[in-house]
Residue, then its C-alpha position, 0 to 999 in steps of 0.5 A: m489480566p491473565l495471559a496465555n500462561g495463566s499469569t499476568s506476565p507473558k514470556i515475551s513482549v513484542v514492542v512495535p513502534v508505529y509511524k506511517v506504515q498503514g500499508y504494512l502494519r496488518a502484516c506485521l501484527d498478523s505475523i505475531l498473532s499467528q505464532s504457534f507460541e502464544d505466551f506473548e503480548i504486543v505493546a504497539i506505540d502509535d507515534h502520532s502517526p498521521d495515517s490510519c495506524g492508530r485506528i488499526l491498532d485499536e481495531y486489533a486490540a478490540l479483537d485480541d487482549r494481547v494487543i496493547p496500544v499506546h497513543f502518543e499525542e505528538n510525534r516523538g520519534i522511534g527511539k522514544a516510542r521504543d522506550a515507552g514500549a519497553l517501560k509498558a512491557r510486562g514480559e520476561y523478554i522484550l523483542f523490538l520489531d519494526s512495524d513494516d517487518t514481520l516475524a517468521d513462522g515459528a519465531l517466538q517458539a524458537i526464541a522461547d526454546r533457546l532461552e530455556a536451553t541457555d538458562n535465560p541470558d541477558i541478550l539472545l541474538l536472532n537470525h533474520v532474512r531480508t525480503y524484497w518487493n520482487n519476492r527475493v529473499q536474502a539470508s543474513a551474513a551472520g547465519e553461520m556465526l549464529a549457528e556456531a554458537g550453539t547453546d553457548v553463553f558468553t560475553a562480548l569480550e569473550r566473543p567480540e566477533y558477535l559485535n560485527m552482527f548487523a547493529v539493529v535492536w530487532n535482531r535480538a531479544y532482551r531480558r526485561e530485568f536486565y534492560v529496564d530494571d538493572h540498566n534503564f537503557t534508553f534510546t538517544d534522539g535521531i537516526y542511527e540510534d540502533a547502533l549505539m543501543v546495540y553496542k552499549t547493551m552487548l558490552t554491558a550484558e554478562r550472558i549472551a546467547a544466540t539462535d540461527h533460527v530465522c526469526v525476523e523478516y526484514r522488509q527492504r522497502r522500495q521507498g518510504n524508509s526514513m533511512r533511505t531518504p536523503g538529507r541532513k539528518h544523516f549527519g546524526i551518525f557522528e553524534q551517535y558514535a561520539r556517544l559510543f566512544e564516550f561510553l568506552d572511555e568511561r569503561p577501561h576494561l572494554e579497551p580490547v574491543r575499541a579497535l573493532l568498534f572504531e573499524r565498525a564506525a569508520s565503515h559505517y561513515l563510508f557506507t553512509l557517504a556512498r549511498e545516494d539515498r542518504i547523502v545528497p551530492k552537495d553535502r558529500a564534501e562536508f560529510f567526508k570532512l566530518s568523517a575524516a575529523n571523527y576518524k582522527r579523533f577516535k582512532p585508537k593507538g596502533f590501529v591497523v587498517p583493514e586490507g583491500t579496498q576498504g583499507t584504501r578508503f580508510q587511508l583516504l579518510e585519514r588523509g582528509s582529502y575529499t578530492a582524492y577520495a572522489a577521484v579514487m571512487a570514480a576510478s574504481n568503477t569497472r568498465r562493465q559498470v560504465i557500460q551498464r550505466a551508459a546503456k541505461v542512459k541510452t535506453k532512457l533517452g530512447k524512451t523519452a526522446y524518440n518523438r522530437l515534437y514531444q521533446l520540443h514541448l517539454r522545453r516549453p513552460v507548463d500551462e498552469n491552467l491545463a488538465v489532461y484526463a484519461a480513463y480505461w486506457n483512453r476508452g473515453v470519458a468515464c469513471n472518476p476522471a469524468a466526475v472530476y472533470h465535470k466538477a472542475k468545470e463548475l468550481a475551477p472554470n479557469v482550468h481547461g480540461v482535455w481528454i485523451v481518447k483512442k481513435d476508435a473512441v472519438d465518437t463516444v466523446p460527448e459534444g462540447i468536451d475537448y479531446v486529443v487522439a492518443n499519439s497525435p501531435r496535439y497529444w504530445e503537446v498537452m502531455a508535456r505542458a499540462k499542470y494536472l494529469i488525471n487518470n484511472v490507470n497508468f499513463p504509458n511508459n514514454f510519458v515524462k513526468r515533469p517536476e511541476q506536474v501533478h499526477l492524480q491516480t484515481h484508480h477504478g475500483t476497490p481491490l478484492k483481487q490481488m493487485g500490484i506487486d502481489q500479482q507476482r505470486f499469480p502468473a495467470a494474473a501477471k501474464n508476463m507483466s514487468f513489475a519493475k516497469m509497473l512501479e516506474r509508472a506508479d512512481k509518477w503518481d503524486l496523489s492516490l485517491t481512495s474510497n475506503q481504508h482497505s484500499t488505502e492500505i493495499w495501494e500503499r503496500v502493493y505500489p511501494c512508491a512515494f505518492e500521498a493517499v487522499e481519502y476523499g471517496y470516489p467521485r464517480n460514486d457521487v451520483y448515487f447520493r445526488s440522484t433523485a427518484e425522478d432520475v431513477q425512473r427516467i433511467r429505467r424508462e430509457l432502458g425499457i424496464e417496465e413499471g413494476k418489474t424487478a430489475i437485476l443487474y448481472c455484472p460478471t468480471v473477467r477471468d485471467y485463466q479463461k480466454g473470452y467471455v464464458p457464460r457462468i449462468d444459463l440465462e434462459r433458465f434463470c429468467r424462466e425460473l424468476g418469471p415475467d415480473h423480473v428483468v435481467l440486465v447483463r453487462t460483461h467486462y469491457f475487455y470482451g467484445a460483443d457476444p452473439r449468445l447475449e444478442a440472441l437472448q436479447e432478441r428473444g426478449l429474455i434479457k437486456d444486454v447492456s454491455k455497451y451502455p456508456v454509463v454504468e452508474d445509470l445501470c446501478l441506479a436502475a437496478d433493484a439488485l446486483i448479481t456479481d462475482y468478484s467485480s469491484i462494482m459491488f463496492d460502488y453498488a453498496c453506496l445505494d444500500r440495495p441487495i447484492v448477491t454474490y454468485a461465485d461458482d468458481w471461487e476456489v479456482y479464481r482464488k488460486a489463479r488470481g489471489v484475493y484479499f478476503d473471502i467474499l463467501s465467508g459470511r463474515p460481517g465486512e467480507t460478504p455483502g449479502a446472500t451468496a450462491t456457488s451453483e446455478d440452482e443455489l442462485i435461483s433459490v436465493f431469488r425464489s426464496g427471498a434470501w436476496n432481500s432478507d433481513e440477514a442479507a441486509e445485516l451483512r450489507a450494513a457491515f460491508r457498507k461500514r467497511f467499504v463505503q467510508f468516504d463516498d458521500g456525494n461530495a468526493a469530486e468537490r473534495v478532489v477539485r478543491r485540493l487539486f485545482l484550488g489548493e484548498e483544504p478538502a471540503p466538505a467533510v465526509l458525512p457520517l454513514a448514517e447521515r447519507t441519503p442514497a438515491p431511492a430504490p425503485a421498489a421504494i419509489a413505487m411504494a411511495h407513489i412518486p409520479r414519474q416526470p422527466t428531469g432534463e439534464r443528467g448533470l453528473i457522470g452521464a452528462 
């Protein structure tokens, strides 16, 4: 297949090994595909990733021929994935890029330019930066050295200082003929495989060049990186360096760099030993012992230990006494570090021990049959937690559910539901002893998550606006939020519930914690598939919607850049223009209190103010159409397959102040749910012209539903309960979208002449 340069061989093949990075993979691929230099291919190896990485690769491949996915039928490890990518690559050069990292702007052009200026060397060394979740960017230590190289071409023996560069394969580009055809380099099994590959290739290359252009943005993941997961696998470092010294033994001409590489190896042992996120305390003595043995085994004759603290540590390795090493390391802590650590402990104790009653209950055993529920900062029984609660009463009656509510929300708790008032004596007991904790927001900072407890974060929407750590770029949205504290709260999640793959990917990236994503659908949306025509008619009667009228539900969301509810539609004019055969239901965001302007319009019979109506799902079932702006209600309403009109008169302001993940006004399938309007006149025209319910709007809605109504099928609550409370495999399986039957629309009911009759109990969220 011809490529950008008209040939079948691109200049650069970017090899991307992929495993469990669904939250980061799109950013990685986008950073490559958006490069100004276009003569490349992406060979992406799906290492049998258990998440949606394989599907994402196929999605990108369908849109761009330069993306070449390879799917392994079993997990083989990052080294084997890179090997497969190198063999599949057709490019003149191979660039390895980890799938949670990104290419910097202009990276490929800078690489191509330097390759041309240095007459195509075997290896081109690249500069990089480290990027952190808090938006901090740290330059690499090698930047100055790379700049000094200019356009020089050299070997590692001629410039051994370049062996001190960060020993990873992604900060260099390899000439494919050198790497594959001439030497057939392959990775060894296990972690720390990069170091061995880097040194072998550097010591083999006859022509090495460098560029100080920042090419790779090395993501410092807060959690989830295999290198930062403690365990015995880190003992593999010794085998990797043993192979390196065997390589040196077979090549006597490399003797001049043996001492340098030995120092690198010993430093790597000590670095790994000191990291609590690599070597657990019980393994440290053994790891030190093996480090000391390898130090003695591979130490070159006449080796001179480095000066300073590192030299002291080398001497301790040579002595082989872990006791002495541990004592010296403990003593090396400065008084400032000790004080900081003590202050941290004191602060932690202050947050968990200020309530003596809570401390007492934390010493009692966890109650295996107790579940705590909360929603919307303890506003009452609602949303996904409510749907899980009702299904648990049916399928897991042995588990007693207790709701946390605010004092002023007690009157809203339905009869028969057990509850506690937040911060009351019993509150501390159930929070300390409940096996299961279900919430659609975070529990407070002073909640102590015990190891035996299971925390399900259900969330309460699908993200259009930017969330989590992405809000750092939008001060109006963040409002002095402590993102470190936010992530500490998210660290307590065990399970994160999602209703579509978009949410799964976003939550994983913007809350970089160790939870497991469960793609079961939103339980609160089950009602949209389980309600009948009679249910729809009953709700409309309760709301006072006259038979034959078209009910329009208007749900504007909160604006971070405004204080209080600001009407964006002249509702009096809107109702007058639509005429008497329409009725407008207005529901403001729950952050706002009662609005006298809406009350006045309701008293005049122009609208129905349903802002305080307790069950939003009922409002959706009653409505013939939804008008929204950026509220996540659109994703739930899409379950019903009824018209959605986007009214976004402040799109540019909202987008810049709050940040969004896609352009809801773009008109692109999968982004826009139906007709759109950016002014009041346009909105009126959308309804008067019939565009709100047109074939074009229906096509857009179908694409929107395909993307966002992925796992909602009426059985989400059951899947959650079976997994969470019963320890079973989640069942039933998600129905294909075409096989789901949402509640009939009011107009369809009227056309079918279905007689209206009461149905008694609601049975789901509204129960």
